[in-house]
NULO-890015 format. One record per atom (N, C-alpha, C): residue in three letters; z, y, x. Coordinates in nm, 2 decimals. Example, Ala and Ser with C-alpha at 12.3 -4.5 7.8 and 13.67 -1.06 7.14 Angstrom:
2
- resn|w|v|u
- Ala|0.78|-0.57|1.32
- Ala|0.78|-0.45|1.23
- Ala|0.78|-0.33|1.32
- Ser|0.71|-0.22|1.28
- Ser|0.71|-0.11|1.37
- Ser|0.79|0.00|1.29
//
This chain:
92
- resn|w|v|u
- Unk|-6.43|-12.17|-5.64
- Unk|-6.40|-12.09|-5.54
- Unk|-6.57|-11.96|-5.51
- Unk|-6.48|-11.88|-5.56
- Unk|-6.59|-11.80|-5.50
- Unk|-6.67|-11.76|-5.38
- Unk|-6.80|-11.73|-5.31
- Unk|-6.82|-11.73|-5.24
- Unk|-6.84|-11.61|-5.17
- Unk|-6.81|-11.53|-5.09
- Unk|-6.83|-11.43|-4.98
- Unk|-6.92|-11.32|-5.01
- Unk|-6.90|-11.22|-5.06
- Unk|-7.02|-11.15|-5.06
- Unk|-7.13|-11.08|-4.98
- Unk|-7.21|-11.16|-4.96
- Unk|-7.33|-11.14|-4.83
- Unk|-7.29|-10.98|-4.74
- Unk|-7.39|-10.96|-4.64
- Unk|-7.36|-10.86|-4.58
- Unk|-7.43|-10.71|-4.57
- Unk|-7.53|-10.79|-4.65
- Unk|-7.64|-10.63|-4.67
- Unk|-7.62|-10.62|-4.83
- Unk|-7.53|-10.68|-4.87
- Unk|-7.44|-10.68|-5.03
- Unk|-7.38|-10.55|-5.05
- Unk|-7.27|-10.63|-4.93
- Unk|-7.20|-10.50|-4.91
- Unk|-7.21|-10.37|-4.90
- Unk|-7.32|-10.38|-4.76
- Unk|-7.38|-10.26|-4.70
- Unk|-7.47|-10.15|-4.85
- Unk|-7.54|-10.29|-4.89
- Unk|-7.60|-10.19|-5.00
- Unk|-7.50|-10.05|-5.12
- Unk|-7.35|-10.18|-5.14
- Unk|-7.25|-10.13|-5.26
- Unk|-7.18|-9.98|-5.19
- Unk|-7.19|-9.98|-5.12
- Unk|-7.15|-9.85|-4.92
- Unk|-7.27|-9.76|-4.96
- Unk|-7.40|-9.77|-5.00
- Unk|-7.49|-9.69|-5.01
- Unk|-7.47|-9.65|-5.13
- Unk|-7.46|-9.70|-5.26
- Unk|-7.49|-9.64|-5.36
- Unk|-7.38|-9.58|-5.39
- Unk|-7.21|-9.65|-5.35
- Unk|-7.15|-9.52|-5.34
- Unk|-7.17|-9.41|-5.32
- Unk|-7.19|-9.40|-5.18
- Unk|-7.20|-9.32|-5.08
- Unk|-7.25|-9.21|-5.22
- Unk|-7.42|-9.25|-5.21
- Unk|-7.50|-9.16|-5.32
- Unk|-7.46|-9.16|-5.42
- Unk|-7.39|-9.18|-5.50
- Unk|-7.28|-9.12|-5.64
- Unk|-7.19|-9.03|-5.56
- Unk|-7.09|-9.02|-5.47
- Unk|-6.98|-8.91|-5.43
- Unk|-7.12|-8.77|-5.38
- Unk|-7.20|-8.81|-5.34
- Unk|-7.23|-8.74|-5.31
- Unk|-7.26|-8.60|-5.40
- Unk|-7.38|-8.72|-5.47
- Unk|-7.36|-8.63|-5.63
- Unk|-7.33|-8.57|-5.73
- Unk|-7.20|-8.62|-5.73
- Unk|-7.11|-8.62|-5.80
- Unk|-7.01|-8.47|-5.74
- Unk|-7.02|-8.40|-5.64
- Unk|-6.99|-8.31|-5.54
- Unk|-7.05|-8.20|-5.52
- Unk|-7.27|-8.24|-5.55
- Unk|-7.31|-8.14|-5.62
- Unk|-7.26|-8.08|-5.73
- Unk|-7.28|-8.21|-5.88
- Unk|-7.29|-8.16|-5.96
- Unk|-7.15|-8.08|-6.03
- Unk|-7.07|-8.10|-5.94
- Unk|-6.87|-8.02|-5.96
- Unk|-6.91|-7.91|-5.88
- Unk|-6.98|-7.88|-5.81
- Unk|-6.99|-7.73|-5.70
- Unk|-7.08|-7.68|-5.77
- Unk|-7.17|-7.74|-5.86
- Unk|-7.27|-7.70|-5.97
- Unk|-7.20|-7.59|-6.07
- Unk|-7.08|-7.66|-6.12
- Unk|-7.03|-7.66|-6.27
- Unk|-6.89|-7.53|-6.23
- Unk|-6.86|-7.56|-6.15
- Unk|-6.72|-7.41|-6.07
- Unk|-6.76|-7.32|-6.08
- Unk|-6.81|-7.26|-6.06
- Unk|-6.88|-7.11|-6.10
- Unk|-6.66|-6.98|-6.08
- Unk|-6.60|-7.01|-6.05
- Unk|-6.51|-6.93|-6.04
- Unk|-6.43|-7.00|-5.91
- Unk|-6.31|-6.93|-5.82
- Unk|-6.23|-6.96|-5.76
- Unk|-6.07|-6.95|-5.83
- Unk|-6.04|-7.01|-5.75
- Unk|-5.89|-7.08|-5.81
- Unk|-5.82|-6.96|-5.75
- Unk|-5.70|-6.88|-5.87
- Unk|-5.65|-6.78|-5.77
- Unk|-5.57|-6.85|-5.70
- Unk|-5.47|-6.75|-5.59
- Unk|-5.40|-6.80|-5.50
- Unk|-5.28|-6.74|-5.57
- Unk|-5.22|-6.73|-5.46
- Unk|-5.07|-6.63|-5.43
- Unk|-5.06|-6.57|-5.33
- Unk|-5.12|-6.66|-5.27
- Unk|-5.14|-6.56|-5.09
- Unk|-5.24|-6.49|-5.14
- Unk|-5.28|-6.38|-5.05
- Unk|-5.37|-6.28|-5.09
- Unk|-5.47|-6.31|-4.97
- Unk|-5.43|-6.34|-4.79
- Unk|-5.49|-6.29|-4.70
- Unk|-5.54|-6.44|-4.75
- Unk|-5.47|-6.62|-4.74
- Unk|-5.54|-6.75|-4.75
- Unk|-5.73|-6.73|-4.95
- Unk|-5.59|-6.64|-5.07
- Unk|-5.79|-6.68|-5.09
- Unk|-5.86|-6.58|-5.09
- Unk|-5.84|-6.47|-5.00
- Unk|-5.94|-6.39|-4.97
- Unk|-6.06|-6.43|-4.89
- Unk|-5.96|-6.50|-4.76
- Unk|-5.99|-6.58|-4.67
- Unk|-6.15|-6.73|-4.73
- Unk|-6.06|-6.76|-4.82
- Unk|-6.21|-6.88|-4.98
- Unk|-6.20|-6.81|-4.98
- Unk|-6.20|-6.71|-5.04
- Unk|-6.29|-6.63|-5.19
- Unk|-6.41|-6.58|-5.08
- Unk|-6.44|-6.56|-4.86
- Unk|-6.51|-6.50|-4.81
- Unk|-6.59|-6.62|-4.73
- Unk|-6.54|-6.68|-4.75
- Unk|-6.59|-6.83|-4.67
- Unk|-6.65|-6.93|-4.78
- Unk|-6.58|-6.95|-4.80
- Unk|-6.62|-7.09|-4.93
- Unk|-6.75|-7.05|-5.01
- Unk|-6.71|-6.90|-5.13
- Unk|-6.76|-6.89|-5.23
- Unk|-6.86|-6.80|-5.23
- Unk|-6.96|-6.76|-5.09
- Unk|-7.05|-6.67|-5.03
- Unk|-7.17|-6.74|-5.10
- Unk|-7.27|-6.69|-5.14
- Unk|-7.40|-6.73|-5.20
- Unk|-7.45|-6.74|-5.09
- Unk|-7.54|-6.89|-5.05
- Unk|-7.64|-6.90|-4.90
- Unk|-7.77|-6.95|-4.95
- Unk|-7.84|-6.86|-4.88
- Unk|-8.01|-6.89|-4.88
- Unk|-8.03|-7.08|-4.81
- Unk|-7.98|-7.15|-4.77
- Unk|-7.98|-7.32|-4.79
- Unk|-7.86|-7.37|-4.89
- Unk|-8.01|-7.43|-4.88
- Unk|-7.96|-7.52|-5.04
- Unk|-8.00|-7.68|-4.97
- Unk|-7.94|-7.74|-5.04
- Unk|-7.94|-7.87|-5.03
- Unk|-8.09|-7.97|-5.06
- Unk|-8.14|-7.90|-5.12
- Unk|-8.30|-7.94|-5.24
- Unk|-8.37|-7.87|-5.24
- Unk|-8.50|-7.91|-5.26
- Unk|-8.58|-7.82|-5.32
- Unk|-8.52|-7.67|-5.44
- Unk|-8.58|-7.56|-5.37
- Unk|-8.58|-7.50|-5.49
- Unk|-8.57|-7.50|-5.66
- Unk|-8.63|-7.62|-5.63
- Unk|-8.72|-7.66|-5.85
- Unk|-8.65|-7.68|-5.88
- Unk|-8.52|-7.74|-5.79
- Unk|-8.43|-7.88|-5.84
- Unk|-8.34|-7.78|-5.84
- Unk|-8.24|-7.75|-5.90
- Unk|-8.04|-7.69|-5.86
- Unk|-8.02|-7.84|-5.86
- Unk|-7.85|-7.79|-5.79
- Unk|-7.76|-7.85|-5.76
- Unk|-7.76|-7.97|-5.83
- Unk|-7.66|-7.84|-5.98
- Unk|-7.69|-7.99|-6.11
- Unk|-7.74|-8.13|-6.14
- Unk|-7.89|-8.07|-6.14
- Unk|-7.98|-8.23|-6.15
- Unk|-8.03|-8.31|-6.02
- Unk|-7.97|-8.24|-5.93
- Unk|-7.99|-8.34|-5.83
- Unk|-7.88|-8.42|-5.79
- Unk|-7.78|-8.36|-5.87
- Unk|-7.63|-8.45|-5.83
- Unk|-7.67|-8.54|-5.96
- Unk|-7.72|-8.54|-6.09
- Unk|-7.75|-8.65|-6.17
- Unk|-7.81|-8.72|-6.10
- Unk|-7.95|-8.66|-6.09
- Unk|-8.02|-8.79|-6.02
- Unk|-7.98|-8.88|-5.88
- Unk|-7.86|-8.76|-5.78
- Unk|-7.81|-8.91|-5.76
- Unk|-7.71|-9.02|-5.78
- Unk|-7.65|-8.94|-5.89
- Unk|-7.55|-9.04|-5.97
- Unk|-7.59|-9.15|-6.06
- Unk|-7.73|-9.15|-6.06
- Unk|-7.78|-9.25|-6.13
- Unk|-7.91|-9.29|-6.01
- Unk|-7.89|-9.27|-5.88
- Unk|-7.93|-9.41|-5.80
- Unk|-7.83|-9.48|-5.73
- Unk|-7.72|-9.43|-5.72
- Unk|-7.57|-9.45|-5.68
- Unk|-7.61|-9.57|-5.81
- Unk|-7.55|-9.54|-5.90
- Unk|-7.55|-9.69|-6.04
- Unk|-7.68|-9.78|-6.04
- Unk|-7.80|-9.70|-5.99
- Unk|-7.94|-9.85|-6.10
- Unk|-7.92|-9.87|-5.94
- Unk|-7.92|-9.87|-5.75
- Unk|-7.92|-9.91|-5.63
- Unk|-7.71|-10.02|-5.67
- Unk|-7.66|-9.98|-5.74
- Unk|-7.57|-10.13|-5.78
- Unk|-7.56|-10.24|-5.86
- Unk|-7.66|-10.16|-5.93
- Unk|-7.69|-10.32|-6.02
- Unk|-7.79|-10.39|-5.98
- Unk|-7.87|-10.34|-5.94
- Unk|-7.98|-10.41|-5.84
- Unk|-7.89|-10.47|-5.80
- Unk|-7.76|-10.41|-5.67
- Unk|-7.76|-10.48|-5.61
- Unk|-7.67|-10.65|-5.61
- Unk|-7.63|-10.62|-5.74
- Unk|-7.48|-10.74|-5.82
- Unk|-7.61|-10.82|-5.89
- Unk|-7.73|-10.76|-5.90
- Unk|-7.86|-10.84|-5.96
- Unk|-7.90|-10.95|-5.89
- Unk|-7.97|-10.92|-5.76
- Unk|-8.05|-10.97|-5.61
- Unk|-7.92|-11.11|-5.57
- Unk|-7.81|-11.06|-5.53
- Unk|-7.68|-11.09|-5.51
- Unk|-7.67|-11.24|-5.59
- Unk|-7.66|-11.23|-5.73
- Unk|-7.64|-11.30|-5.81
- Unk|-7.76|-11.42|-5.84
- Unk|-7.87|-11.32|-5.83
- Unk|-7.98|-11.45|-5.85
- Unk|-7.97|-11.53|-5.65
- Unk|-7.92|-11.48|-5.53
- Unk|-7.93|-11.60|-5.44
- Unk|-7.85|-11.68|-5.46
- Unk|-7.76|-11.67|-5.53
- Unk|-7.67|-11.75|-5.51
- Unk|-7.65|-11.89|-5.62
//
């Protein structure tokens, strides 16, 4: 019978998944350059004005583009998940 996963492993898996999801969202945002067209002109113009305006606020340093940061976060999430798996196996 398999033992339950320890609480610390569950927390590390959650952090890993969160990091990977945020990284994927940043990567997708950097790849998406156009707004999908909508038939409702008022809603489409609202989205165009609100969500796709350029901003001076960045998630990271200007030296690291969002695409690269997203890939770093995905990689960090995967590495953390693998390390958590190896450590939890070694302890049991």
